[in-house]
N, C-alpha and C positions, 0 to 999 in steps of 0.2 A: 660866773666867770665870763669875761669878754673874750670873743674870738679874735680881737684885734690887739695889737701891742706895738710898742716902740722899743727898738734896740739901739743902744749907743755903744760904739767901740772906737778904738783908736789904732792907728798904724804908724809905723816909723816914718813913712814917706808915701807920696802919691803912687809911686810905682808898685809898692807893696799892696796898696788898696785896690788898684785897677782889676786884677783877676778875681778878687773876692766880689767886687761890685758886679762884674760881668756875670759871675756864677749866680749871684742872688737874683739878678734880673732874668737871666736865661731860665732858671729853675722856677720862675714866677713866685719866689718867696716874698717878693715885695713889688709893688707897683711903681715905687719911686725910691731912689737912694739919693741922699744929699751929702755933699762933701763940705766940711767946715774945718778950717784950721783952728786948732785949740792950743792955747798956751797953758800948760799945767804947772802948778807950783806945789811941791810936796817935800817931805823929808824922807831920806833913804839912808840907812846906816848912819844916823846922827848927822847927816848933812842936808842942807837946804838945796833943792834942785828946781830949776826952771827948764822946761823942755817943750818944744813945739811938736805937735802931733797933727795927724791928718785923720 
């Protein structure tokens, strides 16, 4: 098993992501964190949903 990994997650907005990013870097859990806007398409309760995430 490798000691390295990639973790992907989403947040509702940039303000929600900022404290998590700071904690990850301060705790040295990652050397680099990248922010990417994502447009997700999915079904939820029998409805099609398109939502932007960060």
